[in-house]
Phi, psi and omega in degrees: 000320182229143174213133177213161179245143170256106187250141176285138177262295172168166179055033176083359181277149179228144177238149174259120183229134177289164182297341178260011171094018176264125181256146175282149175299144178268117178287161177092213183295149178296149178292146174287170179299319180294320178293318178297321177299313179297318178298317179297320179295314178298313181300312181298317181299316181288326178293333177277357182120137182298134175301160182306317183294325178287316178302320179297322177294318179296317179296320179294322178296317178298320179295321178294321177299323179292331179282337182234063186294339181287343179260113188281332179222123175222133173267106179273127178258113183247148174250115177299129182207166178246134015269352179211160182292155177254132178279120177278308179190166172239132183243112178279331182254043184286158176293141184263003183298311183298310179295328177293321178296318178295320179298320179294316178298318180294321179295318180295324181291335181276346181287142178291000000 
């Protein structure tokens, strides 16, 4: 239902970006020019289509959900790697703030 990436920007900053390139606002201090640049590159890349390594993580997460159908929500943490992604962990009791924010952004985008 939801998929997002936590991507490094630079200087220790991280952004939450959906698989289709929508980023959540960053609370706190404004991004530096270098961080804003990195965010723009990530956003553009995802809007043009998820890279192969990201697509592999999304496909692997879907496959894991099929193996555990009794668990309705799991946040799978994947590490993009070659030749296939590495599963870091699955979190059943994950915080719902990030997926709720993405759902809200998507709902607002659908309004006329």
